[in-house]
N, C-alpha and C positions, 0 to 999 in steps of 0.2 A: 504493500499500500504506500503511495507517495502522493499524499494530499498537500497542496500548497495553499498558502494564504498570504496575501500582501497586505502591507500597511505602510504608512509614511510617518517618519519621525523627523521633524524639522524639514530639511530639503532632501533627506536620504530615504531611498526606497528599502524596506526590509522585507525579505522573503522568508516565511517560516514554512518548514516542511516537516511533516511527520515522517520519521524514518526508523528503520530497524538498524541500529548501530552495528550489530554483527554483520549484516549484509554489506553495509558500507566499509566496514574494516576490511573484509575479505576482497571486495572489489578494488579498494585502494592498494592493498597488498599485491594483488595480482598485477596491477598497473604500476607499481613501484611509485606511488604517488602520495600527495598530501592534500588535505582539504584547504590549505591556506591560499593557493593561487587565486582562488575565486572568493577568498574572504569568508569562507563558511566556518562558522563556529558551531560546536556541537553541544547539546544538552542531553538529558536522559529521554531518548525518544524523539527528539526533534533537532533541527538544525536552523541556523539563522544566517542568511547571507545579506551583506550590506552592499547595496549597489551605489555606484558613483553618483555624487550630487554636484550640481553646478557650483555650489559655494564651498566645495571641499569638506563638507561636514562629515563625510563618511569615516574619516579617520577618528574623529571625536566620538561618533556614535559606536564605532567598533571598540574603542577603549571603554566605553560605558558598558557594553555588553560583556567584555572580557572581565570587568570588575564584578559582574554578577556571577562569574564562576564558569562560563563557557570557555571551552578550549578548542584548539585545532587538532585534527587528527593527522598523524604522520606515519606513513608506512613505507618510506624510502629505505632502501637497503643501506645507503651511505649516510644514514642519519648520525649526525655529530653535533649535539647541542653546544651552545656557548656556555660559559660559566654563568651560574645563577639561573638558568632556564629550568622551570619546573617540568618534570617529566613523570607521567603516570602510565604504566604498562597497560595496554589494552587487552582485551580477552583474546584477541587474534595474535598469535606469536608473530614478532616482527613488526608490530604496530604499537604506537603509543600517542598519549595526548599531551600536548605541550601548551604552555601559556604564551607562546610567541610563534609567529610564523617565519622567524629568521633562523 
């Protein structure tokens, strides 16, 4: 099931999706990918993607969402976090959640 919902916050578009995290983890592992290139942060059973806004507010909105505890999913084989990056192992071996997309 992949239901989508859209809303606006200031000038940024937010896309909320109901997701099965285990399916997404397996897909990103197979693709050697991360959720961060599209700015998608994950919660428990849902994801939030922040779309670009004309006034540049998407960075601010993304920081506010991260402050709520949502994280990026990274399943890249060559993952090497910078010092101080919070890392939580995912259920799928080789995947992890991080607090930054860098």
